[in-house]
TITORTI-420744 format. One record per residue: x, y, z of N, C-alpha, C in turn; residue in three letters. Coordinates in steps of 0.001 Angstrom, whole numbers, padded with zeros to 6 digits, always signed. Layout:
XYZXYZXYZALA/...
//
This chain:
-004527-023176+005446-003806-023681+003382-003029-024504+004345UNK/-002407-025219+002814-000501-025427+003116+000651-024774+002993UNK/+001321-024877+002826+001998-024000+003275+002558-024122+001204UNK/+003132-023006+000359+002777-023588-001013+005065-022677-001218UNK/+004938-023511-002808+006557-022225-003039+006491-021819-004532UNK/+006166-020828-003852+005444-019353-005540+007229-018818-005299UNK/+006784-018689-006978+007988-018061-007288+007043-017149-007621UNK/+008086-015694-007535+008135-014067-007510+007851-014325-009473UNK/+008336-013142-009693+008517-012633-010936+009466-012202-011380UNK/+010640-011469-010136+012117-011289-010720+012922-012930-010187UNK/+011757-013830-009467+012038-015598-008801+012093-015892-010850UNK/+010939-015543-010997+011366-015967-012819+012152-015724-013774UNK/+012040-014716-013659+013509-014034-014918+014679-014634-014742UNK/+014797-014594-013110+016393-014774-013442+016759-016526-013567UNK/+015562-017131-013904+015851-018430-013677+014990-018295-014903UNK/+015183-017774-016640+015295-018166-017647+014174-017667-018632UNK/+013046-017140-017804+011626-016458-018543+011353-015456-019208UNK/+012714-014222-019186+012438-013219-019971+013830-013246-020890UNK/+014448-014173-020916+016161-013939-021706+015729-012490-022565UNK/+014673-012385-023398+014602-011557-024853+014396-009713-023749UNK/+014727-009868-022421+014701-008958-021866+016069-008565-021110UNK/+017452-009888-021016+018922-009710-021047+019896-008285-021223UNK/+019164-008785-022608+020510-007352-023640+019856-005889-023717UNK/+018589-005765-023109+017276-004167-022479+018682-002894-021949UNK/+018730-002468-021777+018989-000841-021044+017768-000613-020687UNK/+017758-001321-019216+016459-000603-018268+017269-000164-016864UNK/+015968+000451-016288+015871+001225-015328+015229+000061-014522UNK/+015311+000097-012254+014881-000812-011771+014105-000166-010762UNK/+013102+000280-010351+011649+000540-009640+012138-000108-008325UNK/+013009-000074-007513+012761-001102-006704+012711-000641-005119UNK/+012994-001559-003949+012343-000732-002563+013177-002492-002106UNK/+013336-001712-000572+014231-003069+000178+013313-004961+000238UNK/+011896-004265-000061+010823-006401-000680+011505-006807-001911UNK/+012541-005958-002503+012983-006378-003735+013883-006867-004319UNK/+013083-008528-004179+014443-009291-003066+014299-010619-004017UNK/+014743-011684-004106+015393-013126-004226+014870-014530-003455UNK/+014282-014878-004087+013613-015661-002758+014685-016633-001804UNK/+016235-015592-002125+017152-015870-001447+017722-014988-000935UNK/+016820-013818-001471+017185-012008-000752+017751-011605-000570UNK/+018576-012096-001778+019512-011520-002804+018302-009941-003444UNK/+018964-008755-003048+018032-007498-003470+018449-007687-005311UNK/+017330-006561-005937+016867-007191-007795+018016-006619-007467UNK/+018243-006064-007806+019208-004811-008642+020833-005764-008690UNK/+020444-005838-007238+022436-006551-007439+022106-008410-008311UNK/+021235-008528-007700+020723-010237-008618+020568-009815-010242UNK/+020181-009085-010057+020660-008584-011981+021282-008795-012455UNK/+021720-007558-011798+023330-006984-012337+024172-008725-012957UNK/+024345-009373-011621+025249-010808-011678+024051-011249-012702UNK/+023900-011343-012467+023145-012944-013534+023073-011584-015046UNK/+024091-010106-015061+024222-009989-016642+023083-008834-017303UNK/+022296-008294-016981+021530-007709-017395+021653-006702-017155UNK/+021381-006055-018220+022105-004007-018360+021176-003165-017748UNK/+021406-003299-016741+020867-002142-015744+021269-000856-015576UNK/+020940+000492-015655+021881+001514-015845+021349+002629-014767UNK/+020232+002591-014056+019064+003322-013007+018125+002950-012319UNK/+018412+003280-010755+017762+003082-010140+016600+003988-009776UNK/+015257+003623-009572+014035+004750-009264+013373+004398-007811UNK/+014129+004798-006510+013131+004856-005495+012014+005258-005467UNK/+010803+004470-004867+009231+005313-004694+009389+005786-002903UNK/+008560+005743-002627+008544+006428-000981+009176+006003-000442UNK/+010208+006459+000269+011015+005347+001633+012026+005404+001141UNK/+012691+005522-000457+013256+005459-001600+013841+004718-001825UNK/+014605+003911-002300+015376+002727-003364+015633+001488-002627UNK/+016488+002149-001733+016503+000652-000258+015603+001056+000993UNK/+015451+002085+001117+014337+002384+002393+014666+002520+003203UNK/+015719+003868+002964+016342+004764+003957+015768+005776+004361UNK/+014600+005703+003841+013610+006860+004479+012615+006066+005792UNK/+013161+006459+006494+012224+005689+008511+011200+006176+008494UNK/+010519+007424+008121+009368+007334+008090+008298+008765+007405UNK/+007563+008600+007945+006455+008926+006281+006186+010068+006160UNK/+006229+010053+004529+006183+011929+004068+007710+012450+004138UNK/+008427+011688+004406+010019+011819+003577+010804+012352+002414UNK/+011063+013043+001842+011041+012592+000430+013023+013169-000401UNK/+013234+011646-000777+014352+011440-000770+014737+012779-002629UNK/+015909+012812-002034+016901+013323-004218+017654+012737-004427UNK/+018016+012790-005313+019032+012037-006612+020059+011800-005458UNK/+020471+010482-005825+022374+010322-005438+022439+008711-005998UNK/+024098+008537-005685+024459+007449-006567+024751+005388-005294UNK/+023661+004793-006118+023851+003811-004780+025068+003581-004137UNK/+024314+003547-002824+026152+002909-002568+026710+001395-002696UNK/+026066+000204-003188+026236-000794-003696+026878-001107-005016UNK/+025952+000049-005656+025765-000426-008053+026804+001054-007490UNK/+026776+001805-007767+027486+002667-007739+026355+003116-009120UNK/+025013+003044-008834+023867+003758-010352+023570+004559-009554UNK/+023370+005772-010862+022178+006867-010541+020635+006340-009889UNK/+019924+007280-008900+019487+006935-008368+018716+008006-008266UNK/+016995+007507-009280+015658+008601-009098+014910+008839-007942UNK/+014528+010020-007387+013818+009730-006461+012010+010327-007369UNK/+010801+008973-006895+010217+009246-007265+008619+009490-006419UNK/+009893+010565-005143+008909+010750-004290+009209+012056-002944UNK/+008016+012694-004141+008858+014242-003849+008464+015336-004544UNK/+008761+015953-005059+008731+016919-005986+008487+016387-007089UNK/+008934+015800-007427+008873+014284-008471+008446+013413-008704UNK/+007238+012746-009286+006473+012146-008970+006586+010932-010731UNK/+006777+011261-011964+006240+011002-012653+008650+010668-013092UNK/+007974+009645-013773+009477+009893-014106+010129+011085-015547UNK/+010860+011463-014854+010659+012589-016486+011816+011940-018345UNK/+011328+012749-018818+012364+012356-020044+013790+012484-020524UNK/+014514+012813-019001+016071+012909-019321+016323+012016-017717UNK/+015355+011467-017107+014834+010110-016547+015367+008634-016984UNK/+014280+008465-018068+014731+008308-019144+015574+007756-019868UNK/+016714+009372-019978+017104+008805-021552+018018+006912-022060UNK/+017942+007393-022314+019353+006019-022780+018117+004798-022478UNK/+017132+004612-022091+016542+003381-021234+015654+002957-022935UNK/+015928+001806-022677+015139+000998-023531+013782+000004-022842UNK/+013517-000416-021413+012678-000654-021079+012588-000637-019698UNK/+011641+000365-018417+011886+000419-017287+011087-000766-016512UNK/+011587-001512-014967+011451-003109-014656+010901-002820-013023UNK/+009872-003249-012941+009329-002810-011569+009301-003110-011401UNK/+009517-003794-009430+009827-005136-008943+009417-004438-007079UNK/+008665-003719-007037+007588-003434-005673+007082-004178-005095UNK/+006739-004565-003913+006228-006199-002792+004988-004499-002894UNK/+003779-005000-003346+002597-004438-003012+001476-004479-001815UNK/+000777-003557-000363+000259-004224+000577-001028-004626-000399UNK/-002345-004692-000691-003427-004375-001528-004148-003253-001376UNK/-003259-002293-000797-004210-001406-000400-004681+000502-000951UNK/-005351+000702-001627-005345+002108-002721-004537+003095-002301UNK/-004371+002836-000761-003516+004581-000570-002495+004118-000216UNK/-001729+003291-000652-000366+002339-000639+000082+003178-001976UNK/+001560+004198-001559+001891+004704-002956+002266+004040-004183UNK/+002810+003307-004126+004042+001880-004421+002805+002154-006307UNK/+001313+001961-006160+001347+000839-007793+000903+002640-008086UNK/+000706+003687-006960+000666+005034-007645+001881+005825-008095UNK/+002948+005433-007681+003690+005064-008692+004380+004427-009986UNK/+003854+003430-009882+003475+002048-011645+003250+003074-012393UNK/+001816+004064-011858+001076+004116-012248+001356+005882-013351UNK/+002271+006204-012346+002930+007171-013174+003941+007120-013992UNK/+004893+005592-013526+005754+005655-014400+005390+004988-016071UNK/+003958+004091-015951+003605+004000-016715+003861+004794-017547UNK/+002584+005481-017884+002615+007314-018747+003616+007774-018724UNK/+004445+007754-017840+005796+008729-019075+006115+007036-019316UNK/+006247+005451-019606+006449+005371-020698+006074+005431-021416UNK/+004324+005676-021771+003794+004885-022677+004254+006376-023388UNK/+004415+007971-023464+004862+009555-023649+006524+008737-024248UNK/+006810+008757-023751+008989+008412-024744+008918+006697-025159UNK/+007554+005759-025182+008158+005107-026198+008752+003702-025804UNK/+008808+003589-023549+009825+003505-023610+008431+001554-022636UNK/+009704+000474-022587+008530-000453-022390+008616-000366-021251UNK/+007314-001003-020167+007064-000824-018876+007009-002455-018461UNK/+007658-003574-017786+007859-004300-016951+008121-004531-016089UNK/+006481-005581-015818+006169-005808-014369+006520-006787-013884UNK/+007594-007527-012619+007229-008374-011994+006826-009002-010900UNK/+005965-009601-010743+004436-009257-009894+005151-010033-008774UNK/+004399-009349-007543+004452-010938-006467+003284-010495-005466UNK/+002958-011504-004812+001804-011203-004030+001502-010546-003231UNK/+000034-011095-003169-000446-009765-002366-000497-009789-001162UNK/-000074-009742-000257+000960-010510+000848-001009-010863+002047UNK/-002270-009646+001335-003525-010315+002840-004370-010682+001592UNK/-004102-011226+000526-004887-012183-000721-006022-011561-001343UNK/-006227-011939-002471-006675-011826-004097-008320-012407-003746UNK/-008666-012760-002604-009357-013298-003082-011111-012305-002087UNK/-010546-010978-002297-012215-010280-000878-011301-008703-001387UNK/-012435-008561-001630-012270-006408-001693-012927-005571-000552UNK/-012118-004620-000189-013651-004373+001132-013368-002491+000722UNK/-013784-001583+001334-014349-000314+001518-014252-000017-000293UNK/-014992+001345-000094-015464+002147-001297-014446+002169-002156UNK/-015257+002910-003298-013985+002771-004126-014283+003834-004825UNK/-013038+004804-004663-012840+006562-005040-013552+007193-006442UNK/-014017+008502-005375-015372+008617-006038-014143+009539-007022UNK/-014996+010278-007334-014414+011862-009164-013993+012662-008384UNK/-013148+013181-008225-012888+014605-007563-012316+014622-006547UNK/-011269+013199-005963-011778+013041-005008-009984+012438-005259UNK/-009618+011760-006802-008067+012203-006812-006928+012557-006134UNK/-005466+012102-005607-004702+012246-005370-003644+011367-005481UNK/-002082+011381-004890-001625+010468-004628-001575+009147-003379UNK/-002625+009486-002906-002862+008251-002257-004388+007195-002954UNK/-004256+007749-004340-005555+007261-005860-005863+007993-006153UNK/-005200+007310-007714-005911+008289-008678-005872+007167-009578UNK/-007342+006301-009622-007820+006111-010202-008887+005159-009341UNK/-010006+004921-010187-011326+004201-009144-011007+002741-009113UNK/-010186+002707-007487-010195+001234-006892-010608+000963-006424UNK/-011032-000077-005002-011948+000206-003216-010260-000027-002501UNK/-010612+000398-001978-009505+000723-000316-009282-000418-000775UNK/-009903-001806-000456-008699-002788-000341-008576-004044-001577UNK/-007775-004169-002953-008766-004585-004001-007963-005292-003641UNK/-007437-006274-003826-008220-007470-003761-006732-008366-005657UNK/-005506-007017-006395-005208-007236-006769-003531-007677-006869UNK/-002765-007886-007468-001433-007695-007789-001263-007284-007867UNK/+000328-006264-008249+000815-005283-009019+000170-005403-010351UNK/+001254-006803-010822+000931-007125-012592-000592-007463-012948UNK/-001958-007573-012065-003145-007664-012810-003343-005637-012342UNK/-002887-004944-011621-003397-003705-010891-002984-002947-012879UNK/-001658-002775-012869-001648-002452-014169-001485-002777-015858UNK/-002215-004627-016068-002649-004482-016808-004584-003910-017089UNK/-005482-003952-015788-006200-003496-015665-005653-001228-016801UNK/-005267-000964-015309-004824+000618-015598-004621+000162-017111UNK/-003639-000290-017932-002905+000053-019071-004410-000159-019852UNK/-005111-001264-020039-006248-000844-020905-007313+000133-020611UNK/-008306-000764-019275-009239+000208-019589-009159+001445-018238UNK/-007859+001566-018541-007702+003298-017801-006780+004475-019068UNK/-007308+003237-020077-006017+003947-021443-004673+005126-021271UNK/-004005+004359-019591-001957+004197-020124-001938+004116-021012UNK/-001980+002619-021978-001321+002097-022921-000195+002337-023307UNK/+000936+001532-022411+002092+001785-022513+002585+000952-023582UNK/+003793+000750-023978+004367-001294-023308+004067-002267-022773UNK/+003464-002926-021993+003445-003287-021286+003735-005261-020662UNK/+004322-005517-020369+004602-006697-020204+004409-007688-018822UNK/+003862-008085-017762+003698-008456-017070+004664-009606-016900UNK/+005062-010409-016162+005699-011911-015569+005401-012029-014607UNK/+004168-013200-014562+003738-013312-013320+004133-013791-012502UNK/+003738-014227-011106+004227-015052-010317+003986-017167-011153UNK/+004457-017537-010163+004214-019104-010916+003432-019961-009306UNK/+002690-020617-009680+002432-021434-008319+001406-020269-007841UNK/+001106-019132-007196+000298-018670-006861-001537-018148-007239UNK/-002445-019211-006288-003890-018661-006391-004041-018456-005742UNK/-005875-016917-005662-006102-015775-005111-005773-016294-003860UNK/-006273-016844-003425-007161-017193-001395-005839-017296-000366UNK/-003927-017433-001646-002991-017355-000965-002656-015848+000119UNK/-002929-016132+001519-001979-015018+002016-000516-015764+002034UNK/+000300-014363+002678+001469-014480+002369+002586-015512+002989UNK/+002100-016298+004568+001925-017488+004724+002212-018619+004218UNK/+001141-017947+003324+000629-019950+002360+002206-019948+001268UNK/+003092-018032+000682+003858-018621-000950+005395-019478+000076UNK/+005094-019199+001406+006993-019428+001025+007565-018808+001505UNK/+007315-017452+000687+008063-016662+000221+009149-016081+002083UNK/+010190-015573+001471+010342-014674+002927+010257-013309+003383UNK/+009752-012653+004344+008996-011913+003931+009959-010490+004901UNK/+010220-009771+003849+010790-008562+003733+009578-007164+004211UNK/+010162-006453+005163+008715-005070+004894+008854-004259+003413UNK/+008027-003180+002927+007978-003402+001939+008276-001715+001953UNK/+008111-001113+004107+008060+000439+004143+008679+000453+005158UNK/+008746+000765+006142+009147+001117+007646+008108+000836+008376UNK/+006749+001175+008550+005964+000933+009259+004762-000315+008600UNK/+005428-000282+007760+004802-002087+008041+005930-003664+008285UNK/+006672-003331+009611+007315-004433+009711+007076-006351+010086UNK/+006173-006797+008899+005174-007641+009326+004061-007556+008763UNK/+003387-009344+008765+002346-009759+007736+001013-009401+008756UNK/+001289-009169+009632+000130-008802+010831-000105-007324+011031UNK/+001668-006772+010747+001222-005006+009762+000251-004800+008838UNK/-000292-005116+007547-000501-005730+006307-001745-006118+006770UNK/-002531-007339+007271-003068-007567+008244-004644-006999+008803UNK/-004065-005414+009262-004372-003777+009837-004377-002949+009186UNK/-003948-002756+008078-003900-001697+007507-004699-001172+006746UNK/-005259-002159+006203-006336-001516+005048-007232-000416+005985UNK/-007423-001263+007414-008534-000013+007656-007874+001379+008722UNK/-006927+000342+009022-005565+001178+010300-006050+002444+009330UNK/-005092+002422+008154-004600+002910+007602-005345+004879+007384UNK/-006826+004274+007761-007292+005645+007360-007458+007275+009105UNK/-006674+005870+009987-006190+007064+010843-004967+008203+010902UNK/-004654+008280+010011-003906+008679+008712-004556+010657+008996UNK/-005577+010049+008720-006301+011503+008900-007675+012104+008793UNK/-006273+011382+010586-007538+012225+012068-006341+012478+013073UNK/-006212+012813+014119-005612+013520+015631-005073+011847+016543UNK/-005547+011160+015954-005531+009468+016743-003872+009572+016679UNK/-003474+008753+016669-002302+008168+017109-002871+006810+016501UNK/-001745+006107+015028-002037+005239+014661-000891+004223+015131UNK/-000499+004591+015492+001265+003319+016050+002376+004388+015649UNK/+002185+004802+014550+003777+005540+014118+004272+005734+015064UNK/+006149+005386+015589+006667+005891+016139+006201+005114+017868UNK/+005608+003919+017440+006267+002743+018390+007008+001186+017351UNK/+006739+000238+018666+007901-001378+017675+006160-001758+017420UNK/+004426-001399+017334+003607-001957+017009+002211-001054+015957UNK/+003162-000441+015133+002884+001089+013890+000958-000344+013241UNK/+000025+000958+013657-001392+000506+012918-002179-000677+013769UNK/-000878-001006+014687-002093-001732+015750-002594-001224+017050UNK/-001354+000092+017526-001656+000402+018112-001980+001785+018302UNK/-003675+002249+018729-004226+003314+018605-004473+003595+019753UNK/-004667+004997+019449-004164+005949+020709-004765+007284+020228UNK/-005136+008677+021594-005030+009731+021486-004338+010194+023193UNK/-003872+011675+023777-003895+012051+024813-005226+011783+025873UNK/-006186+012306+024702-007619+013102+025010-008545+011671+025192UNK/-007901+009951+025089-008510+009062+025456-008387+008472+026599UNK/-009146+007903+027358-008888+007197+028403-009530+005574+028167UNK/-008123+004331+027994-007740+003664+027902-008879+002134+027711UNK/-009948+002231+029103-009817+001705+029616-011852+001586+028786UNK/-012568+002448+029405-013913+003620+028177-013103+002927+027387UNK/-012998+002999+026673-012172+003024+024564-012491+001940+023881UNK/-011437+000785+024924-011728-000850+024631-013442-001412+025336UNK/-013678-000973+025668-015651-001434+026031-016226-001071+025080UNK/-015742-000297+024696-017288-000212+024148-016970-000468+022900UNK/-015136-000924+021799-015224-000745+021122-015279-002207+020689UNK/-015036-003506+021827-015335-004507+021927-016824-005263+022345UNK/-017526-005046+023187-018798-004434+022622-020172-004102+021297UNK/-018796-003361+020033-019271-003821+018966-018961-005354+018232UNK/-018683-005651+019148-018808-007437+018858-017947-008233+017035UNK/-017493-007149+017375-016282-006885+015459-016228-008838+015271UNK/-015577-008975+013645-015545-010613+013920-014161-010910+014006UNK/-013102-011177+014889-011917-011965+014314-011022-010610+015276UNK/-011344-009848+016298-010260-009308+016796-011669-008688+018387UNK/-010345-008390+019237-010277-007858+020274-009935-006860+020600UNK/-009628-006480+021613-009041-005146+021513-008478-005027+023847UNK/-006840-004812+023692-007156-003979+024869-006503-002890+025010UNK/-006592-002849+026422-006624-000965+027043-005010-001346+026697UNK/-004528-000356+026345-002459-000063+026950-002647+001150+026771UNK/-001518+002037+026661-000726+003528+026962+000201+003052+026529UNK/+000558+004294+025428+001716+003857+024816+002849+005573+024644UNK/+003910+006042+024316+003979+007215+024407+004344+007358+022376UNK/+004463+007557+021731+004993+007578+020113+006852+008450+020303UNK/+007262+008122+019725+008294+008781+020164+008318+009424+018085UNK/+007996+009854+017429+007616+010196+016518+006221+010446+016331UNK/+006375+011339+014877+004677+011750+014749+003674+011723+015861UNK/+002510+011797+015431+002097+012893+016024+001645+011595+017604UNK/+001948+013403+018323+001435+013544+019590+003022+012804+020683UNK/+004074+012577+019842+005009+012404+020182+005817+012753+021387UNK/+005812+011910+022089+006273+012116+023916+005343+012649+024602UNK/+004221+011914+024213+003214+012135+024698+002740+010409+025626UNK/+001293+010649+026877+001281+009469+027006-000219+009662+026419UNK/+000057+008735+025215-001682+008121+024725-002820+006738+025245UNK/-003374+007492+025782-005205+006332+025890-005303+005898+024753UNK/-005612+003748+024800-006058+003854+023658-006010+002381+023982UNK/-005603+001891+022904-006086+000265+022763-004463-000980+021935UNK/-004934-001527+022021-003893-002501+020310-004923-003511+020100UNK/-005127-004084+019175-006110-005165+018114-005504-006476+018096UNK/-005878-007326+018544-005202-008494+018527-006378-009125+017520UNK/-005845-009228+016476-006404-010364+015477-006711-011324+015747UNK/-007767-012290+015931-007774-013960+016129-007667-015102+015334UNK/-008793-014193+014000-008967-015364+013066-008949-014243+011522UNK/-007666-013539+010853-008051-012987+009568-008778-012940+008539UNK/-009496-014677+008687-010462-014471+007538-011434-013507+007986UNK/-011859-013439+009336-013309-013112+009776-013608-012086+010086UNK/-011527-011223+009838-011474-010327+010335-012126-009019+009740UNK/-012170-007687+009232-013090-007196+008869-012625-005754+008782UNK/-011364-005323+008531-010304-004677+009458-010854-002584+009101UNK/-011779-002578+007724-012142-001246+007412-013180-000929+007539UNK/-013758-001869+008355-015585-002338+008745-014984-001814+010540UNK/-013721-002479+011047-013399-002382+012246-012876-000743+012219UNK/-011797-000240+011593-011922+001181+011273-013143+002115+011610UNK/-013934+001725+010194-014778+002956+011240-015529+002401+012715UNK/-015482+001723+013106-016003+001391+014964-015060+002712+015002UNK/-014288+002221+015092-013411+002088+015935-012806+004860+015841UNK/-012990+004866+014689-013347+006220+014765-014974+007135+015365UNK/-015740+006276+015518-016556+006865+015423-016345+006058+017109UNK/-016076+005158+018002-016156+005911+018866-015409+006574+019100UNK/-014170+006300+019213-013417+007963+019686-014289+009103+019428UNK/-015079+009415+018241-015420+010758+018085-016679+010735+019605UNK/-017918+009489+020016-018503+009697+020875-018101+010186+022031UNK/-016432+009618+022788-016410+009869+023727-015183+010854+023776UNK/-014912+011452+022688-014183+012895+022663-014268+013670+021863UNK/-015388+014287+022374-016307+014988+020764-015904+016080+020420UNK/-015507+016802+021246-014532+018240+021020-013327+018114+020732UNK/-012360+016639+021721-011381+017291+021580-010544+015888+019651UNK/-011156+014555+019999-011401+014387+018819-011213+015171+017492UNK/-010586+015275+016169-010926+015876+015291-009821+014803+013854UNK/-010330+016274+012626-009342+015150+011736-008411+016157+011339UNK/-007427+015563+010683-006714+015551+010626-006843+017134+008783UNK/-006391+017885+008696-005559+019410+007686-005284+019384+007002UNK/-004901+019760+005673-004152+019498+004435-002998+020610+005658UNK/-002153+020359+003993-001804+019278+003062-001734+017899+003415UNK/-001668+017281+002515-001493+016006+003123-001577+015050+001257UNK/+000150+014299+001624+000135+013569+000624+000172+014488-001522UNK/+000555+015908-000422+000598+017040-002021-000450+016728-002305UNK/-001692+017010-001551-002547+017577-001870-002681+018823-000437UNK/-003066+020636-001216-003778+020951+000441-005482+021512-000259UNK/-005695+021200-000411-007087+020965+000398-008298+020071+000500UNK/-008467+019183-000137-008649+017689+000060-008751+017222+001373UNK/-010086+016798+002248-009287+016894+003742-008773+015947+003714UNK/-007736+015129+004245-006809+014083+004456-008380+012639+004342UNK/-008729+012621+005454-009671+011996+005049-010322+011110+004325UNK/-011078+012250+003579-011511+012093+002240-010924+012156+001277UNK/-009375+011616+001021-008475+011782+000138-008774+010193+000728UNK/-008464+009386+001793-007564+007840+002436-009604+007397+001911UNK/-010948+007506+002451-011416+006280+001917-011899+006794+001040UNK/-011351+007492+000119-011770+007767-001910-013403+009078-001884UNK/-013631+009510-000841-014724+010359-001133-015290+010669+000731UNK/-016214+012393+000670-016486+012266+001971-016913+011940+003203UNK/-017854+010031+002668-018770+009996+003206-018544+009081+004329UNK/-017191+009295+004957-016745+008853+006344-016578+009639+007051UNK/-016419+010791+006624-016607+012145+007780-017810+012535+008085UNK/-018468+012704+006410-019691+012990+007309-020390+012921+008498UNK/-020474+010552+008167-021051+009831+008109-020807+009828+009744UNK/-019418+010945+010407-018875+010264+011888-019460+011149+012721UNK/-019236+012434+011547-020233+013642+012168-020942+013972+012279UNK/-022121+012667+011950-023769+013282+012470-023863+012043+012654UNK/-023429+010837+013271-023590+009895+013969-024115+008237+013759UNK/-023449+009382+012093-024249+007319+011840-024227+006535+011788UNK/-024214+005016+011877-024415+003592+012463-022981+003737+011269UNK/-022045+002104+011780-021692+001803+010567-021636+001139+009321UNK/-023514+000539+009750-023195-000168+008206-023888+000888+006834UNK/-024913+002663+007979-025330+003511+006706-024259+004276+006344UNK/-023058+003511+007118-021194+004710+006510-021110+003480+005744UNK/-021750+002710+006281-020927+001723+004740-021810+000976+003485UNK/-023146+001720+003725-023998+001544+002725-023546+001437+001673UNK/-023580+001347+000012-023488+001386-000699-021950+000984-001961UNK/-021109+000193-000257-020128-000374-000659-019836-001350-001788UNK/-020764-002603-001390-021084-003710-001847-021148-004092-003723UNK/-022295-002626-004194-022282-002763-004678-021420-002093-005519UNK/-020662-001233-005424-019202-000655-005828-018191-001714-006415UNK/-018246-002428-005122-017252-003711-005089-017767-004167-005731UNK/-019378-005242-006162-018942-005844-007671-018957-005683-008980UNK/-019566-003908-009070-019341-003118-010385-017456-003893-010584UNK/-016683-003271-009572-015502-003119-010431-014746-004946-010207UNK/-015135-005366-009135-015018-007079-009696-015481-007011-011471UNK/-016807-007074-011878-016879-007435-013341-015577-006594-014387UNK/-015687-004673-013802-014356-004481-014590-013210-005070-014602UNK/-013054-005803-013765-011312-006324-013670-010660-007442-013901UNK/-012760-008702-014054-012397-009140-014073-011484-010197-015329UNK/-011632-009518-016276-010772-009913-017338-009242-009877-017473UNK/-008334-009142-015976-007692-008751-016185-006634-010112-014912UNK/-007166-010089-014560-006711-011364-013347-006165-012792-014792UNK/-004608-012995-013511-003338-013915-013753-003784-015129-013074UNK/-004639-015158-011935-004447-016322-010759-005331-016733-010134UNK/-005899-017982-010597-007171-018958-010590-007400-018497-008849UNK/
//
């Protein structure tokens, strides 16, 4: 696809599409990727354009992305650049309190999502929408492209009883929506019912990937440094629910996979024998500097995606987990709670959306058997969200 010139919701506002917000006392939910097309941070750009910004809100990793590791909580502080108060929405408080919203007429969200249910920014959005509905505060989404495209969905829909901060509503693992579209669905179909406004992207089409948009890439969180990371993330994030390293603590997170108990060559050969589309596996060894197996040599693989259109990251991850279990039946293990503020549910069940992946791998089920039923769930979800889609 030829490169386009997409204008984000933020750039549209700065170009005059929402002057009704200019004199509105507002708070901003932002992170490092909340930038204009010329890489100006959203808070600086809006203040410079005369908007009445009173406070910032930081999701996971902080408003300026200062928290480099996973599950590191933020506290209240003053922004070092603007001097504005910064309220943390990742920690003991994940939903804005009435005190945080006091004096605000609107909360504006400008977060770069990556199209995956377990990425916590969309649930920060959902909780902020709930808080605004309760407080009578307007909620405004400045939309951004989904970097892995909106033309496909994959993986299971979250089942009742498996809700957590990595999945609060019944959404597929790869959901194929933008933040704005998801907000419209949450507000109507899921009954949040806040005063919602979405400022859409101009020029965005559903099949676009990030490199088609003409926009600069800024990592939305420290372990998704590149668009390549986002391509593999819908599947490789499942490894967080195991004792396999998903490459955190290396220079290629979610592309390196391994553990001290795996033999790299055997792991690679078994994975390549699956003939998974659009990807090849290379044996490698790595030593994470933090997180799982920090300071220990891990045998494993690097994923080399040769065709992003053919590549199926979730099916690939299911095959990878099955192979790891086959090769190391006693050493391979599921991560135990707590995980993302949940004390009871197994993390892998939270990530998958129900217990079918865990029980399937344990019983030696095939990839097709584990994925059975997903297509119908995706079709039902597509019908449910169709009227909320903003882009052709």
